[in-house]
N, C-alpha and C positions, 0 to 999 in steps of 0.2 A: 504494500500500500504506500503510495507516494504521499508526502505531506510537507507543508511548510511549517516547521515546528517552532512554536513559541510557547513558553510556560505562562500559566495564569492569565490567559486571554479567552474571550468568548470563542467558541468553536463553530466553524462552518464546515459541514459535510457536503461536499460537492460531488454529484453523481454524473459520470460521463455518459455520452451518447452511445448508440449501438456501434459496435466494431472498434470503438476507441478503448483507451485504458485510463487509469487514474493519472499516470504520468503524462499522457497526451493532453488530458483536460487541464492538468496543472500548467503545462507549458503554454497552452492557449490562453488561460486566464492571466498568467503572468505577462503575456505579451500585450495585454490590453489595458493594464493599469499600472500605476507607479508602485514600486516596491514599498514605499513608505505607507501608501494607503492600504495595501494588502496586509502590512505588518500589524495592523490593529487587531487582527484576528488570528487564531490558530486554524489553519486550513488543513482539511483532510480530503484526499481524493482516492477513495477505495476503488478496487478493480472488481468488475463483474466476473462471475464465473464463465469459463469457456464451455458452452453447451451446444448441442446440435440445434441449428437455427433453420426452421422450416423454409423461410423465405430465401435462404442461401442454399437450398437443395439439401438441407440436413448437414451442411458442413459445420465443423466446430467453430464457433464465433464468440467473441467477447460481447455478450448481451445480458441485460438484466432479466429478460424473459423472452419466451418464444412468441412468434407471430405466425399465424396461418391464414391463408386466403389473400392477404394484402394489408396495406397500411390504413385504409379507410376505417373510421371508427365503427362502422356497422359490422365489421368482421368480429367474431366472438373473441373475447379475451382468453388467453391461455393462462388461467388463474393459478394453476398449480405452480407454474414457473414464477409467476409474480410473487406468490406466497413465499417461495424459497428465498428469493432475494430480499423480501421484506424482513424475514427472520435475520438475515445477515446484517442489514442496515440497522434494525432495531437492536441487535446485539452490540453494534458499534456505539449507538446512542447510550445504551446501558453501561458500556464500559467507561464512557466519559462521566456519567453520573456516579458510578462507583469510585471513580478517581477523585470526585469532589466537585465536579462542574455542575452547577444548578441547571436543571432543564431549561430555564428561561434564558440561559446564556448559550444555548445550542440552537443552531439553524440547520435545517436540512433542505437541500435544493439540488437542482441539476439542469442539464441541457438535454433537450430532445427526449429520448427514452429515459434518461436520468431524471428529467423533470417529472415524468409520469411516476417513476419510482419514488420521488419525493412526496408526491400527493398520496400515493399508496401507503407509504410508511407513516405519514402524518395521520392519515385516517385511522390506522391501526394503533398507533401510539396513543392518540387522544381518546380512543375508545377504552384503552387499558388504563390511562392515567389522566382523566379529565381535569383533575385538580392540580396537576403539575405540568402545565402546557410548555411546549417548546417556545423558544424566543422568537422564531421566524421560520417561514417556509417560502420557497421560491421555485417557480417553474419557468424555464426559458424555452420557447419554441417547442411546446409539448402538448399532449392531449391524452385523454383516457378513452378506452373503448366504450361505446354506448352502453354495453351490458355489464360494465365493471361493477363488481360487488362493492367497490370502494365508495360509490355514490350512496348506497344504502348505509354503509358504516358512517359516512360523513353526516348523514341525516341524524344519526344518533350522537355524534361527537362534534359536529360543526361548531357549536357555540364555544367549545373549549379551544379551538384552534387559535393560534396567534395570527397577526397580520400576515397576509400572503401576497407576494410580489409576483406578477405574471406579465411577461413580455413575449412578443412574437413578431418576427420580421414581416413587414407588410408585403414583401415580394417573395416570400417563402413558397416555392412550388414543390417542395418535398413533403413537409408537414404543413398543411394548409392553415392559414390564419383562422379560417372559419371553424376548423376543428378545435384549435386552441380556445377560441372564443366560446364554443359550445361547452367545452369542459368548464371554463371559468363560470359561465352562466349557471351551470348545474351545481357547482360548488357554492356559489353565492346563494342559490336557492336553498342549499342545505345549511346555511348559516355561517359559512366561512367568510371572514372579513378580508376580502381579496380586492386587489386593484389590477386592472388590465390596461395595457397600452400597446399599440403597434409601433414598431421601430421602423420609421420611414425608410424605404429603399432596401432594407436588409433582407437577404435571402435566408437560407437555412444556415445560420451562422451566429456567432456572438460578435458584437462590435463595441468599440470603446464607450460610446454614449450609454449603451445598455449596461455595461459593467460598472460605469460610473454611477448610474442611478441605483444599481443594486448595492453598491458599497454605501451609498447614502442611506438606503433603506436599512441595511444591516446595522449601520452605525446608530440609526435612530431607534432600533429595536433591541439591539444587544448591548449597547453602550449607554449607560445612564448619565445624562448631563455632561457628556463628553469625557467622563472618567470611567476607566475600566474597573469593574468590581471583582 
C-alpha cells in the first residue's frame, strides 16, 4: 500500500480507479497539487485486489469489483465482489481508529471505480457506526449501479453521513456525467449531505481545479479552525 506518511494528521483514504494501483493514484494526485497543501493530511492509497474482470474477458485486473454486461448503471451490480472490497477498506478504517485516529478525522474517497467504493464503504460504515461518523466522503467521476444495495443501506444511515464532495468532468465520455448525477440525486434523497458540480471541459480525469476544491473541502471538514487536532 502506497502512502504519504505523516504522524498525527487527519487521514485521507484515496481509492484508485479500475486497472490502476495505489501508487498510480498517488503519483497522479501529487502531480496536481502542491506538496505543502497535501502535507496537511496523512494520505493512504490502498491497492485493489487483482481479480478476474469480466469486462476484460476474465483477465486478472486490479479492480475493486467485477462488472458484467457493460458500464451503464442499468447492468446489475456484482455485489459479492463489492462486499469483498468493502471489508478491506472498512478494515483499513478500523485500523486507523484502533491507532487512535477519531473517525471524524478520517475521509474516504476515490476516483472512478474508487469513488463508487467510497460510497459503498461509507454506506456500510455508517450503518454499523451511526454515532461515530467519518469526517468526509468524496467521489470523483463515479457512479453506482441502479440496483446497488448501497442505496437501501444509505436510506437507513444517510443522516449519519458527513458532508460528501462529488465532482464529475463535464466532457467525460467514459463514465457519463448523467450517471454520476443520478447517483448523487439518489444519495441526496437518502439523506446524504452531498454537493455536486461539473468540472468544465474535463474528461475522465482529475484536474488541478478539482483537486484544489477537494483539498479545501477536506480542510474544512477534517481540520478544525485551521488547527490540526
